[in-house]
C-alpha positions as CSV (number, residue, x, y, z in Angstrom):
1,M,-13.3,-19.3,15.1
2,I,-14.0,-18.2,11.4
3,Y,-11.3,-18.4,9.6
4,R,-10.7,-16.5,6.2
5,E,-8.5,-17.1,3.5
6,R,-6.0,-14.5,2.8
7,A,-5.8,-13.2,-0.7
8,P,-2.2,-14.0,-2.0
9,R,0.5,-11.3,-1.5
10,L,2.6,-10.8,-4.9
11,A,5.6,-9.3,-4.6
12,S,6.6,-5.5,-6.0
13,R,9.4,-3.0,-5.5
14,A,6.6,-0.4,-7.9
15,F,7.6,3.2,-6.2
16,V,4.5,4.9,-4.7
17,Q,3.3,8.5,-3.7
18,V,1.1,8.5,-0.4
19,R,-0.6,11.5,1.0
20,A,-0.7,11.0,4.7
21,P,-2.3,13.5,7.3
22,M,1.8,14.3,8.1
23,G,2.5,15.1,4.5
24,A,3.3,13.5,1.2
25,F,6.4,10.9,0.6
26,D,7.5,8.5,-1.5
27,C,8.4,4.7,-0.8
28,T,8.4,1.6,-2.2
29,L,5.3,-1.0,-2.3
30,G,6.9,-4.4,-0.9
31,N,3.7,-6.6,-1.5
32,V,-0.1,-6.4,-2.8
33,S,-3.0,-8.2,-2.3
34,S,-6.4,-7.2,-3.5
35,G,-6.9,-6.4,0.5
36,G,-3.7,-4.3,0.7
37,A,-0.5,-3.7,0.6
38,R,3.2,-3.5,2.4
39,L,4.8,-0.1,2.1
40,L,8.9,-0.1,2.7
41,G,11.0,2.9,3.6
42,V,8.7,4.9,5.1
43,P,9.7,8.3,6.7
44,E,10.1,7.8,10.4
45,G,7.1,10.0,12.0
46,K,5.1,10.4,8.8
47,L,2.4,7.3,9.7
48,N,0.6,6.0,12.5
49,I,-1.8,3.0,13.1
50,G,-5.4,4.2,11.8
51,D,-4.3,7.2,9.8
52,W,-5.8,7.1,6.1
53,V,-3.9,7.5,3.0
54,D,-4.0,7.8,-0.1
55,I,-1.5,5.3,-2.2
56,S,-0.5,7.1,-6.2
57,V,1.0,4.3,-8.0
58,A,0.7,3.9,-12.3
59,G,-1.8,6.7,-12.3
60,Q,-4.6,5.1,-10.0
61,H,-5.1,6.3,-6.3
62,H,-5.9,3.6,-3.4
63,P,-7.6,5.3,-0.2
64,A,-6.2,2.5,2.6
65,E,-6.1,2.5,6.8
66,V,-2.5,1.5,7.9
67,R,-3.1,-1.5,10.0
68,W,0.0,-1.8,11.4
69,H,3.3,0.2,11.3
70,F,7.2,-1.2,12.8
71,D,10.5,0.3,11.6
72,D,10.2,1.9,8.1
73,T,7.4,-0.2,6.9
74,C,4.0,-0.7,7.5
75,G,0.7,-2.9,6.1
76,L,-2.8,-0.9,4.6
77,M,-5.8,-1.9,3.8
78,F,-7.2,-1.1,0.7
79,E,-10.7,0.9,1.5
80,S,-12.2,-1.4,-1.4
81,P,-10.4,-4.1,-2.9
82,L,-8.4,-4.0,-5.9
83,S,-9.9,-5.8,-9.1
84,D,-7.2,-8.4,-10.6
85,Y,-6.7,-5.5,-13.6
86,Q,-5.5,-3.0,-10.8
87,I,-3.2,-5.7,-9.5
88,T,-1.9,-6.5,-12.7
89,Q,-1.6,-2.6,-13.9
90,I,0.5,-1.9,-10.4
91,L,3.0,-5.4,-11.2
92,G,3.5,-4.4,-14.6
93,R,4.8,-0.8,-13.3
94,G,8.1,-1.3,-11.9
95,A,9.3,1.7,-11.4
96,G,7.7,5.9,-11.1
97,Y,4.0,6.6,-10.5
């Protein structure tokens, strides 16, 4: 079995806008890494596992796939890994988008 080291998850409370197949909504970024993120406060019925969404935060747009979903929380995998600069911009932007 091959083990890959997970990218570190960095805590965040940045506000993000999500464009999803079932409509757009605002929520909070719970954590972020180069490969993905956790969303908090996802409205009921807005996301399904496998959906592709566009996350808007700190003037950036990041396509991502919903990999898991539980209650009002979900995990995303970015289409392309984020750079250190992009993560710094997100983390430096605690509010607004």
